[in-house]
C-alpha positions, -999 to +999 in steps of 0.1 A: -002-004-001+007+037-010+013+057+022+016+095+015+031+114+048+014+147+040-016+127+040-012+105+069+001+139+090-035+148+092-044+124+116-010+130+140+021+152+139+041+122+126+075+134+108+082+163+087+087+157+051+117+174+051+133+157+080+154+129+067+159+115+101+123+122+114+112+102+082+138+071+086+124+068+125+088+067+114+096+043+085+116+022+118+082+025+139+065+014+110+081-019+101+087-025+137+048-026+144+047-053+114+039-027+085+071-035+062+079-005+050+099-019+020+109+015-001+110+054+006+104+075-022+111+116-023+082+132-043+064+168-047+095+180-067+086+210-093+104+214-124+125+247-119+116+275-148+080+272-147+061+301-135+030+316-136+021+338-168-013+354-178-025+353-212-026+389-230-040+379-265-047+350-290-040+353-324-043+324-356-015+322-381-031+320-419-006+295-426-006+274-392-044+253-389-030+233-358-011+259-335-020+290-323+001+322-316-003+332-274+011+363-260+019+360-221+032+384-194+053+366-170+051+394-143+084+412-157+066+437-178+076+422-210+055+405-239+068+370-244+052+349-279+045+314-278+032+289-298+011+268-283-012+236-301-038+238-274-070+260-279-087+258-243-074+290-226-089+327-230-075+360-229-069+368-193-066+333-181-033+324-160-013+297-173+022+280-160+051+293-186+081+271-195+107+294-197+138+291-219+166+272-205+137+250-186+143+213-184+115+191-185+103+160-167+107+142-202+144+157-206+133+180-232+152+216-228+130+247-241+149+264-266+139+291-291+122+272-321+107+283-347+071+281-367+072+294-399+099+318-393+090+333-360+103+322-326+089+305-296+099+321-265+089+292-241+063+267-238+028+266-220+024+233-197-003+202-196-012+186-162+008+157-172+039+176-188+047+187-147+041+155-136+010+165-123-019+137-138-024+121-168-045+149-183-031+162-217-061+177-233-049+214-227-033+237-210-035+238-171-055+266-164-043+280-129-064+304-104-072+335-121-062+357-088-025+343-093+004+365-089+027+363-121+059+350-122+054+329-093+066+289-098+035+269-102+045+244-073+039+278-050+007+284-069-011+250-061+004+247-028+028+214-038+055+208-011+081+182-009+063+148-001+075+115+013+058+082-005+061+049+017+056+015-001+043-009+030+039-048+027+007-056+045-004-087+058-036-102+057-038-100+093-037-062+097-069-053+077-070-023+093-042-008+080-057-004+047-067+025+055-047+059+064-072+059+098-054+023+110-021+030+101-020+062+117-038+049+147-013+026+154+018+042+147+005+075+169+001+047+201+034+037+194+055+072+191+031+084+219+014+111+200-018+124+193-043+106+173-064+128+152-093+109+133-114+126+108-145+135+126-168+147+098-201+167+110-237+154+113-251+164+081-276+189+081-304+167+068-328+176+040-365+167+029-370+129+032-358+110+003-349+073+002-335+047-022-350+017-005-332-017+001-348-053+000-317-076+014-324-110+004-286-125+013-285-114+046-259-144+056-236-128+027-244-094+028-246-085+068-252-047+062-265-026+032-272+013+035-279+044+011-280+076+015-296+103-010-275+130-019-291+160-046-272+192-056-245+171-070-225+191-094-200+165-113-169+180-120-128+178-114-120+169-076-101+196-062-062+198-065-049+185-037-074+152-037-063+145-070-027+145-061-029+122-032-049+101-053-024+098-080+002+094-053-017+060-037-021+048-074-053+057-082-065+077-115-085+111-109-120+108-124-146+130-111-155+150-076-182+119-071-160+093-076-128+109-062-148+112-031-158+079-027-117+067-035-107+087-010-128+076+016-117+040+007-084+049+012-088+065+044-113+048+063-107+014+046-145+015+040-153+010+000-182+031-009-205+031-044-225+062-058-253+051-083-271+080-102-302+075-089-322+088-118-308+058-136-315+035-108-342+009-115-369+015-092-349+038-073-339+015-046-318-016-042-319-054-037-294-076-026-296-113-032-272-143-049-269-146-086-286-174-109-260-199-123-249-189-153-261-150-146-242-124-169-237-088-161-212-063-175-187-047-148-170-012-148-140-025-171-164-032-200-158-069-193-192-096-193-185-117-164-202-151-158-216-156-125-225-186-100-249-190-072-216-185-049-218-145-059-238-118-046-252-094-067-260-056-062-295-052-079-318-019-086-349-024-076-365-042-105-339-069-100-316-057-126-277-066-119-257-032-112-226-044-095-206-076-080-211-073-040-179-062-024-161-065-062-170-043-090-199-020-100-218-024-132-208-002-165-248+007-167-245+025-131-216+048-139-219+083-126-222+107-161-219+145-162-254+150-159-262+134-128-273+156-101-288+133-076-269+102-063-274+069-041-245+071-022-241+032-008-219+012+015-223-022+026-203-047+047-201-082+029-191-117+041-150-118+033-153-156+024-181-145-003-157-117-016-124-135-019-143-163-036-160-142-062-124-120-069-105-151-071-127-168-094-132-140-115-097-131-116-108-094-107-089-077-076-097-044-069-094-019-044-129-029-029-120-064-028-089-065-012-107-046+014-135-068+018-124-105+016-097-090+043-120-074+064-137-040+069-154-028+100-194-026+095-198+001+122-177+026+103-205+031+077-224+063+096-187+078+097-178+070+060-213+085+046-209+117+066-172+120+053-184+114+017-205+141+020-181+162+038-155+158+008-183+164-020-196+192-001-161+212-011-171+208-050-207+206-046-218+239-025-258+232-029-252+196-019-285+185-004-281+152+024-316+139+026-333+124+058-344+088+054-315+066+052-316+029+044-299+006+067-309-033+063-287-057+084-290-091+081-281-125+103-244-125+085-235-092+103-209-097+125-215-084+167-201-051+176-190-053+210-166-081+216-144-092+245-118-116+258-103-125+290-069-118+294-040-137+315-008-114+326+005-150+334-002-157+301+010-131+284+044-134+305+048-171+294+043-165+254+062-135+255+089-145+279+086-110+299+078-101+333+050-078+331+022-069+354-014-065+347-010-026+347+017-024+321-016-040+298-038-004+293-010+020+282-001-009+257-038-016+246-060+011+254-046+037+228-052+012+196-085+005+209-079-026+228-099-013+259-086-031+292-111-030+322-112-052+350-088-058+378-066-085+394-043-107+369-068-112+348-083-081+329-110-080+302-101-068+270-129-052+246-121-061+210-127-030+186-147-037+154-122-026+134-102-057+140-120-089+125-085-108+128-087-106+167-108-129+180-093-145+211-067-139+237-033-151+221-042-125+193-043-102+219-010-110+231+005-104+202-009-067+200+006-064+237+043-075+216+038-053+191+033-023+212+056-040+237+084-038+216+097-077+194+131-060+203+124-058+243+108-094+240+142-110+231+152-143+222+145-176+238+159-214+229+135-245+239+154-264+261+152-302+254+166-334+271+167-348+233+196-344+211+187-342+173+200-372+155+191-386+116+164-414+123+175-450+113+158-442+078+178-410+072+209-428+075+201-461+053+193-434+027+226-417+033+248-450+029+222-456+004+234-427-019+270-429-005+275-469-024+260-455-056+282-423-060+309-448-048+301-466-080+304-442-102+263-430-108+256-397-107+226-385-089+198-372-110+165-351-102+139-351-132+105-330-132+081-350-110+053-342-133+052-355-171+033-354-205+001-377-203+021-402-230+049-402-215+043-431-191+028-453-221+060-446-241+081-460-213+054-490-214+041-479-183+004-484-192-023-475-165-041-451-145-024-422-134-033-386-114-037-359-132-031-320-121-059-298-121-044-262-131-009-274-144+015-249-154+021-264-191+002-292-207+033-310-209+034-319-176+000-326-162+006-359-148+023-371-119+044-397-124+039-436-114+073-444-120+109-429-118+118-442-149+108-423-174+127-390-163+160-410-168+150-423-198+144-387-208+181-376-196+195-403-214+181-398-246+192-358-240+225-367-230+228-390-262+217-364-283+244-343-272+270-370-276+275-384-242+267-421-241+276-444-215+258-420-186+248-436-154+225-420-135+202-427-099+176-409-086+157-412-054+121-395-051+084-404-045+059-417-074+023-417-070+001-444-084-034-439-080-046-458-046-079-467-036-090-442-013-089-404-021-050-401-020-024-416-039-002-448-028+030-426-027+059-440-014+096-435-019+117-456-050+153-458-063+156-460-102+195-466-112+198-468-155+234-473-165+230-462-204+254-487-225+255-516-200+234-551-197+219-569-173+247-586-150+251-551-143+224-538-125+226-568-112+264-562-096+244-527-084+218-551-066+241-571-047+262-538-037+233-523-027+223-556-008+251-560+009+257-523+018+219-521+031+221-561+049+191-569+027+183-597+002+154-604-022+150-633-045+154-631-081+120-641-098+127-645-137+093-659-139+077-620-132+090-593-156+080-558-149+059-542-179+086-518-200+117-541-195+134-568-216+116-600-217+145-625-214+168-599-197+149-588-169+132-604-134+113-591-105+131-588-069+108-607-046+111-599-007+082-624+008+049-621-006+055-587-023+078-577-049+106-551-035+115-543-070+128-552-105+163-556-123+175-559-162+174-544-188+149-514-203+128-533-232+142-522-267+110-511-281+106-487-252+145-473-261+133-469-296+107-446-289+127-426-264+154-424-296+178-440-276+200-465-292+225-479-261+208-505-239+201-498-209+204-516-176+178-508-148+177-515-114+141-503-095+135-502-058+107-497-036+131-477-007+098-476+022+102-512+018+138-517+015+149-487+039+123-500+063+135-535+065+155-546+095+192-552+083+207-588+088+234-582+112+271-575+097+292-609+099+333-602+097+348-627+071+387-625+070+408-620+036+419-652+025+460-647+020+460-680-008+455-673-042+422-685-059+417-709-087+387-701-119+363-729-128+343-723-161+315-745-166+291-744-197+256-758-191+230-767-215+197-757-202+157-752-211+151-719-216+116-721-196+144-724-166+156-690-154+192-689-150+188-673-117+182-708-105+211-725-126+232-702-103+215-706-072+223-742-078+258-746-085+265-719-057+250-749-035+266-777-050+302-759-052+301-755-012+322-730+008+355-728-013+332-708-037+335-670-034+320-657-069+303-668-097+298-644-129+279-655-157+298-645-188+288-661-219+247-670-231+249-689-266+217-700-288+220-724-316+206-748-341+232-776-326+216-773-289+182-772-306+150-755-301+140-735-267+178-748-253+206-722-247+239-724-232+251-710-203+287-705-193+300-696-158+331-683-145+337-697-106+358-685-086+374-707-056+398-699-027+405-711+009+409-694+038+435-718+053+454-736+023+466-737-011+436-752-032+449-787-047+436-804-083+416-828-058+400-794-043+388-784-076+375-818-086+353-819-058+340-786-066+334-793-099+317-829-092+293-811-065+286-783-088+277-803-119+256-824-099+239-798-083+229-781-121+220-819-135+191-822-110+181-789-123+177-805-159+206-792-171+237-810-187+276-804-189+287-787-224+317-809-232 
């Protein structure tokens, strides 16, 4: 919110705009109160060299249709000739003259410039050329009695000023108005707070714009006051300058007075032309589903039953409650009688309507945070006071309509405040008698005696409802810097959980194997999972940032395959990546079956490489799993992949990616893959690590090749060889797979290298022969034939 210091000073003597130290103290005070000052701008500077001058005569040159010759007197007794493209001035008018040598805000320097061979000795200025608004329709006309040769800033009362840019939080709705800020700051600085006190209107003859409140649960209060004698025109210069500084464009005296009250009292208001108001009154109801209306910005809005409409007495919509008025309700130049409306809407209703329509206005920003429903009478009077400055014949008619509904909050609220609770929460040593000086100045009136006091909560603070809210007010005005810091004490020292420790160990193992961690996007395009061979239901994002990222991943595999494809497209082959992250398969209830997973992809490698990674992980984490080649997960190579089975449930998969999947991702290398359910793996109780001595005796290798039917998994044959070889076996590796006509259909040859080693001796030929016999016998029981 933009806060102009000269405007704020009307409610208290806060700081001199020319005193830098005082301005900084004020900014620090507001920040300390939670009204964070993000920026401080110096405003009100005028253009040196622009002075008042009187128009002496006007001449139209016969060869210059778009400009006229203006002769002016700047008070020095000499006549100056100026070419001017505006025609709104008359002889005797006083206008701002930029003299020769003046540098304008746009950087242009005023010099002698000739038209048709006749020099111009200066420039007459429009309002926007002096930074006084956006009006460029003509030359700015100064008061007729203005002294000549005087800087225009003195004529218009422009003074150096300061503009604060405040970052207001949602829990301070009162500070969306100048009065709320002034009240808070005055209490903190210990200065007199002077809120606006408009006089009671001199009520004219009774004239009413009646109100029918149909939806009183969403519009708790709706009022209207009829005012006649309105003369629509520009608002006073001082008001226009303040509205411009606050970021509002001056429109007319009626609209500007309404906006001024909004900024000052945090109470949006709206004036309707009573002569064009159907039925001469108002009807407040919820919209019908699909009902439409055109708002002030010219847009057609489609409404729902959640929206509140302000209608005329004929039930024609003329405004969206708490958000924006209708296009047909605008004040026009011919308006003479207005129905001034002020209402209070349920904050949630306004928030939902404003958000759904994408329509954020000054009114909605205040209503959705919470306005004071009991400042409405003051706001009516203030509007009349301001409008009366430009409408000397203004009449405020008796017969105000004031309808209230069940949604209106009570005016009087209170809570009990215990000094023991204040000190417990804040860590202070205050007494109960310290509370009134801190709370009374901001409207939280303290009453009672003893250590528990009753605090009346003001109506302009809808954010405060309970004792803890009042304690926050005590903290703000006592001073957060005085509260100090306390560190909670605990006998329990922070430490990583067992699962966190095991996850770190897993990362260390993978990084030690030379595999890099990747972090692909968890959001995927709808067809990416199918491209990876993972068909099935998914969870779609309701409002994705881009259509290509509208589905939650059910596997880590697609993101890593895309990473491999990207690397290969940049001539980086053989990459090895892993990711630890969450996946989101749909569940049976409202939430997905979310779990943490690991995926390892090794480009340019085959299935045994993935098995080697699994063995390293299993050894480090003390877990194990059965390799079930009879169950191949979708998207993996049908004969080179298997499911890792731990008990009844699968714990992962190992093998190679299906060549068809690789082709769809435009990957030409073979890709070994390992996938694990980390919730299951990391949550499993690890097997105790067993120490094994390192043998100092040499090892011997034994190569064995067996012919085996295709329907018998290699994993079973390897297990049989391990059991038959006995304790001397230290490693086994499948190094060759062969299929050919000599073996027959449905059969292949599996060649293993068996490494043998003893802890206490050198191996003999007899030892190796014994191992060979045991391994062959075990393989034969499985149906394998030793290949010669």
